[in-house]
N, C-alpha and C positions, 0 to 999 in steps of 0.2 A: 902274382905275389903282392904287388902294390895294391890291387883291388881288395884282396883279403885283408891287408894291413889297414886300408882305409875303412873297411867295415868294422874292424876291431876298435877303431877310435870313436865310432858312433857319432860321426859328424853330420851336421845338417846338410841339406842339398846345396846351400850357398857355399858353405865351407868345403864341401867335396869338390865343387866346381873350381873354387879358388885353389885348392891343393893340386888338382889335376893341371891347372894352368901354370904351376911353378916350373922352373927349369928342371931338367933331369938331375943335375948335380944337387940342387936343393932337395929334391925328393929323396935322393939316396942319402943325403945327410940326415934328413928326418927319420928315415927308416933305420939307419945305423944307430941313431940316438936312442931308439926304443929297443935295441937288441944288444945283448952283452957281447964283449969281444970273443973271438974264437977260443974255445977251450975253457971258457968260464961258464959256470952254471948260472942260469937265470935266477934272479933273486926270489921270484915267486914259485920256483920249483918245489921248495919245501913248505910253502904256505898251505894252510888248511884248504881242503877242497869243498866243493859244493855239498857233497854228501855229509861231510862233517858238520857244516853249519846247519843243515836241515835237521840232522840228528840232534844237535844241541837245542834247536828250537822246539822240537817235539818233546825232548826231555823236560824242558822248562814248562811247556804247556801241561804235560802230564803231572808234574810236581804241583803246579797251581791248581790242578783239578782236585787235588786232595785238600781236606779241610785245613790241615796245618803243614802242608808240604813245603819244603824248602828246596829251591832249584839247586842242582849241583854247581859247585864253584867253577869247574872247568867249562861247563855249558855256558854259564854267565860270562866267562872270559871270552869264549868264542863269539857270543852274541855282541859283546862289546867291540870286537874287531870286525863284525859283520858290516857295519856302516862304512868303515874304511875300505873294506874289500869291494863292496858294491860301488863305491865312489871311484876307486882307483884301478880296479882290475879291468881286464879287457871286456869288450862287449859280449864276447862268447861266454864269459863267466856269468854275466847277468842272464843270458838266454838259457843256459843250463840250469841256473837257480830257479828260474820261472817254470821251465818245463818239468823239473823234478818236484814241483809242489812247494817251492820255497815261499812263495807269496802266501799260500794258504796256511802254511805253518807259522809264518810270521804274524799274520792276522789272528790266528787261533791263539797264539801265545799272548798277544796284546789284549784279546778279549778276556782271557782268563787271569791276566795279571792283576793282583789286588792293588787297591789304591795306595796302600802303605808302602809297597815296593817301588819307590820312586826311581831308583837307579835302573832297574830292569825295564820299567815302562819307558824311561827316557831312551835307553839303548834301542828298544823296539821301534819307537816312533822315529828315532834318528835313522834306523835302518830303512824304514819306509820312505823317509825323506830322501835318503841317498838313492834308493831305488827309483824314485820319481825323477831324479836328475838324468836318468837314462831314458831315451825315447821309447824303447820297448817296455821297460819297467813301468814308465808312466802310463802307457796305453793299457797295460794289464791292471794296474791299480785303479784307474778310472773305470775300467770295464767290470771290475768286481762289484757285486751287488751290495756288499756291506762295508767296503774299505773306508769310504768317506765318513760314514756314520761312526765307525770305530775310531777314526782319527779325531772326529769332533768330541767323542767321549773322553779323549785324552786331555781335554781342557779341564776336566774335573780332577785336578791334582794341585798339590802345593809346590811342585817342582817348577820353578820359573823357566828353566831350559826346555822342559817338556811342553809347557804352554806356548813358548816362543816357536818351537818347531811345528807344533800343531797349527798355530795361527799362520805361519809362513806357508804351510801346505794348503790350508783352506783358502788363503788369499790368492793362491796361484791357480786354483781350479774354478770352474764355472758352476759349481754346485753348492755355493756357499749358503744360500737361503735354505735350501732343503736340509743341509747338514745342521744348520743352526736350529731349525724346527725339531730335528731329531734330538739335539742336545738339550733343548728346552724340556722335552718330555723326560729325557734320561735323568737330568739333574733336578727336575721338579721345579723349574723356575716359572715365574709369573708370565714372562714374555721372552721372546727370543732377543738376543743381544744383551739381556740383563746382566749376565755374568761378565761378559766382555767389558761393558761400560762400567760395572763396579770395580773392575781391576784398575781402571784409570785413577781412581781415588785411593787405592790401597798402596801401602808402602811395605816392602819386605825388609827394610832396614839396610839393604845393600844398594848403594847408588847405581852401581854397574848393572845389577839385576833389574832394578826399577827402570833404568833407562832402556835396557834391551827389551823388556816386556812392553813398555809403553810405546816404543818405536814399532814393535811387531803389531800392536793393536792399531796404531795409526795407519800402518801400511794395510792392515786387514780392512779397516773401515773404508779407506780410500779405494781399495780394490772392489769392495762391495758396491760403492756408490758409482764409480767411474768406469768399470768394466763389466762385461757380460750384458745383461739387459739394460743396465743404466747408461751404457756408453752412448746410445743413440736416443734414449727416451727421457725427456725432461720430466714427464709426469712420474716416471718410476723413481728418478733421483729424488724429486721432492717428497714422494711418498715415504721412501726409506729414510730420508733426512728428518722428516717430521717424527717418524717412529723413534729414531735415535735420540732426538731432542726430548721426546716424552720419557725416554728411559733415564734422562738426567745427564746426558753428555753436555759439557760446557766448552764450546769451541774456543772461547777466549783463553781458557786455561789449558786445554788439551791439544787441539788440532788446529793450527793456524790454516793449513791447506784446506781443511774441512770448511772453515768459515769463508775462505776465499772462493771456493767453488760454489758455496751456498749463495754468496752475494751475486755471482755471475748467473746462477740459475734463476734467482729471484728477479734479476734485471730482465732476463729473457721472458719470464712470466709477465712482468709489468709491461713489456713492449707489446704483448698480445692485447693489452687493454689501453694501449696508447698512453701509458703512464711511466713515470720515472721510477716509482716505488709502489709496492703493494704492501700495506700494513696487514700482515697475516695474523697479527695479534688483536686486531680490532674487528669485531663483528660488524659494526656499523659501516666501516670503510669497505669491507669486502662485499657487504650487501649493496652499497651504493654503486660499486663497480658493476656488479651483476645487473642491477636495475638499469643502469645506463647502457650496458651492452645489449640487453635483451628487450628493452622497452618497446622497440619498433620491429620486433621479429615475431615469428609464429611461436616461439618458445615462451614468450612472456605469459600467456594465459596458463601454461603449465607451471611456471614459477609461482604465480599467484595461487594456483590450486595446491601446489606443494606447501606453501606457507600456511594456507588456510587449514590444511589437514595436519600440519605440524602443531598448530594451535590446539587441535582436538586431542593430541596425545597426552598421556599422563605426565605432569610436570615433575613429579618426584622420581628419583632415580634409586632403585633398590634392586635386590636380586630377583624379585618377582616382576620387575618392569624393565625389560631389556630392549625396549623399542628404539631408543636412541642409539644404542650400540648396533642394533640391526641395520638401522639407516646408515650409520657410519660405515659399516662393513660393505653394504651394497654399493654406496657411492664410491668407496675405494675401488671396488671391482669395475665399476663402470668407467672410472678414470684410467685404471691400469690396463684394461682390455680394449680401450679404444684404438682403432688403427692409426698408425703413424706412417705417413708417406715416406718412403726411402729408408725405413728403419728395419733393422734386422732383429729388433728386440721382441717382436711379436711372438715368434715361435719360442724364443728362449724364455720370455716372460711366462708363457703358458706352462712350460715344464718347471720353472722355478716357483711360480706362484700357485700352481695347481696343488701342491702338497703343503702349502703354508697353513698354519692354524690361525693367523692373524687376519685372514681375509675369507670372506664367504665364498664357497665353491659354487659359483653360478657361471653360466655361459652367457655373457653379456651380448656377444655378437648374435647369437641365435635369438635372444629376446628382442634386440633392436630390429633384427630382420622381421620378426613377427609383428612388431609394432608398426614398421614401415608398410606392412601388408594389411594393416587394420581395416582400411576401407574395402579392400577386396574380401576380407573375411566377413565384414558386416554385410556386404552385398551377397556373398555366398550364403550367409546365414539367413538373410531375408528371402533369397531365392528358395532356400531349402524349406523355410517356413511356408512360403507360398505353395511350393510343391506339395508339402505335407497337408496344407489346407485343401488344395485341389484333390489330393489323394483321399482325404476324409470325405470331401463332397462326393467324389466318385464312388467311394465305398458306401456312403449313405444312399446315393442314387441306385447303386447296384443292389443294395439290400431292398430298396423299394421295388425295383424291377423283379427281384427274386420273389418278393412277397406277392406281387401281381401275377407272376408266373405260377406260383403255388395256387393262388386263388383260381386262376384260369384253368389250371390242371384239375383242381377239385371240381369246378363247374363242368369241365369236359367229361370228367368221370361220371358225374351225376347225369349229364345229358346222355352219355353212352348207356348208362343204366336205364334211363327213360326210353331211349330208342330201342334198347334190347327188349324192354317190356312191351313197347308198342309193336315191335316186330313180331314178338311171340303172339300178341293178341291179334295182330293182323293175319298171321298164319292160321290161327284158330278160326278167325272169322272167314278167311278165304276158304278153308276147308268146309266150314258150315255152309258158306254161300254155294260152293260147288255141289255140296250134297243136296241143298235145297233146289239148285238149278236142275240137278239130275232128276229129282222127284217131280219138279214142275214139268220137265220134258216128258217124263213117263206119264204124268197126269194128262198132259196135252195129247199125247199119243192115244191114251185110253179114251179121252173125250172125243178125239177125232174118229176113233173106231166106233164109239157109241153113237156119235152123230151120223156116221155113215150107215150104221145099222138102223138107226131111227129113220133115216131117209128112205132106206129100202122098205122098212115096214110101212112107212107112210105111202110109199108108191104102191105097194101091194094092197094096202087098205083102200087106196083110191081106186085101184083097178077093180077090187072086189065090189066096192060100192057102185061103180059104174055098171058092172055086170048085173048087179042086183037090180039096179034101177032100170036097166034095159030089159030085164026079165029073161035074159038068155044066159043060162048058166052052162058052161061047158060040162061035157059028161065027166070029164076027169075031176071037175070041181064039185060035182054032185057026189 
């Protein structure tokens, strides 16, 4: 029972621990103080329920959706009491309100509320403020994709209380810069913070209202400068402070704390240059500091190169010549994105500044990393060029070899044709030679036969001549 009662109070972890450490009698006394006496009905038993509030919000949103719709008076009365209910009712009431779509209905009604209905807009923004006083409600409001933008849009009103409530909400969250950029586009302002700074010089005619509004603006500006990304980053604070000064804020008239913190930051900046003061309004003074700081470092040639190229830029400033604005934005990003040791502002600055329109969206860390690897890139490029040159040489040599191979192939084909013709001729000559040899052999045989026959005839003739000479001729010869 005590645990449930503790959850209904929506206490922080520290307060829960402190409550549990109290004596039992004190715990019982606290519990009884939140419960009515026996037999008595609880005061909130007859109060409107969550469903009634959500129904009233939907009716108001539907009425505003019409061109000339007027929200019902009963619904407006319920919404007027919603801020009190969210602030005073139990934690379970807020949870039911969120689970049943109360936050969406509240934001929908705020988005559709016309600028002229100041009372309803104030009740709606006050309801959001009361909801953010609860841990669960605050978590859901911050998680909603359009809630902070709608709260920032509420600054576009003549109702001082609405402006104060919106500034108090924006000053308490860490999405101030993003919401102010959205409001700049929504209100069509020249720069972010322009409307907020202009309010410092306006007078509503009522001293109490003026005091409350200016106090809220002071708190808002101090929250922007000293919390979130600016809590640990001197560069971020100086950047935003210069931006506010350019908007026309006058620290001596408006914000003494603003000027006090500014002096401390400028002293810290001066200590980096071993000086007591840096005159940021004097170009010669700032250049002399840079020259002395960089004169014996590797960065000095780059400073000279930068100045030399700045001399080559167009000196006139017109809408067609935005070179100086571009340089300003780039240098701002280099300063804002530089790593700060021991600072938790880096990741927050990335989310805050990534969506701002006053700075150029570039990744300085990646560019610096590439510049640091410039020698390796040059060496790799030179190596690639050498390899490409060698590749070209190899390709040329290969083309020559291919040409030689083609020539040799052509010569080989010609030689093969010549050899084929010679082979054919040789075969013909061989056949003719064999035929001639055969004829010669036949002629030789014939000659041998004839010679043998001649020899026989000569022998016979010699024998006959001998016989004739001897005179004795045989009878058979006769």
